MARTI-532102 format. One line per 8 residues: number of its first residue (from 1); their letters; for each residue y, x, z of N, C-alpha, C. Coordinates in steps of 0.1 Angstrom, whole numbers. Each point is the difference from the previous one (the first is absolute). Example, Ala and Ser with C-alpha at 12.3 -4.5 7.8 and 13.67 -1.06 7.14 Angstrom:
1 = as = -57:132:78:12:-9:0:12:9:0  11:-4:-7:11:9:0:11:-8:8
//
This chain:
1 = mhllgasl = 26:-254:-189:-2:10:7:-2:-4:16  11:-10:5:-6:-8:11:-11:-4:-1  -5:-7:-7:-12:-9:-3:-10:15:3  -2:9:-3:-10:10:4:6:4:10  7:1:7:0:6:16:-1:-10:5  0:-11:0:-2:-12:8:-17:-3:-1  -8:3:-11:-12:-1:-2:-8:8:9  8:15:1:-4:10:8:-1:0:15
9 = lylagfiv = 11:-12:3:4:0:15:-10:-11:4  -2:-8:-7:-13:-16:0:-13:13:-1  -5:9:-5:-15:6:-4:2:8:14  10:9:5:-3:7:11:-1:-10:11  9:-10:0:-5:-12:15:-11:-4:-4  -7:-1:-6:-13:-8:0:-13:14:3  2:9:-7:-7:13:6:1:-1:13  15:4:6:0:-3:10:-7:-11:16
17 = tiafnvpl = -1:-12:-8:-9:-6:8:-10:-1:-1  -7:7:-11:-14:-3:-4:-4:17:14  7:8:-2:-2:11:7:1:-1:18  7:-8:2:0:3:14:-3:-19:6  4:-11:-6:-6:-14:7:-14:1:-4  -7:3:-9:-15:-6:-7:-7:6:13  5:12:3:-13:8:11:6:-10:15  9:-3:1:4:-8:19:-9:-10:-8
25 = ndalatvd = 3:-8:-5:-6:-14:-2:-16:5:2  -7:7:-9:-14:3:1:-2:4:16  6:9:8:4:2:13:-5:-13:4  9:-9:-1:5:-16:10:-14:-6:-3  -6:-1:-11:-12:-8:-2:-10:4:7  -3:13:6:-11:1:9:1:-1:15  13:-7:5:2:0:11:-8:-12:5  -1:-2:13:-9:-14:4:13:-9:3
33 = pepapvlr = 0:-11:-7:11:-14:2:-1:-3:15  -14:1:9:-1:-5:14:10:8:8  6:-7:14:8:13:7:-8:8:7  6:7:8:-8:6:9:1:-6:13  -8:5:10:3:-5:13:11:5:8  5:-10:4:12:3:11:-8:5:13  8:13:2:-2:4:15:13:-4:9  -5:-4:12:7:-7:9:7:11:8
41 = cgtpisea = 11:2:3:7:10:12:7:-5:11  -1:7:8:6:-8:14:-4:-10:7  3:-10:9:-6:-9:7:7:-15:-11  -8:-7:2:3:-9:-9:11:-14:12  7:-3:-10:8:-11:8:-4:-15:4  2:0:11:-6:-16:7:8:-7:-9  -2:-13:1:0:-12:-4:17:-5:10  1:7:7:11:0:16:11:2:-7
49 = grrgtm = -4:14:-7:11:10:-2:7:-1:-11  -7:-9:-10:5:-1:-11:9:-14:3  -2:-6:8:10:-13:1:10:6:5  0:10:11:13:6:7:8:4:-8  -6:7:-9:10:7:-11:8:-10:-10  -2:-13:2:7:-4:-13:7:-11:6
//
């Protein structure tokens, strides 16, 4: 009886994995691996400003 319950739980976990994780992996496969360009905000920190804070 315990073997049947464990087998059903294992099968349920396998089905959940297929139903949810496989579509997520397929969506990740279509993502472009190149990073997006960085948008710069504010004013750049000068070299003197960096030395003064350390």
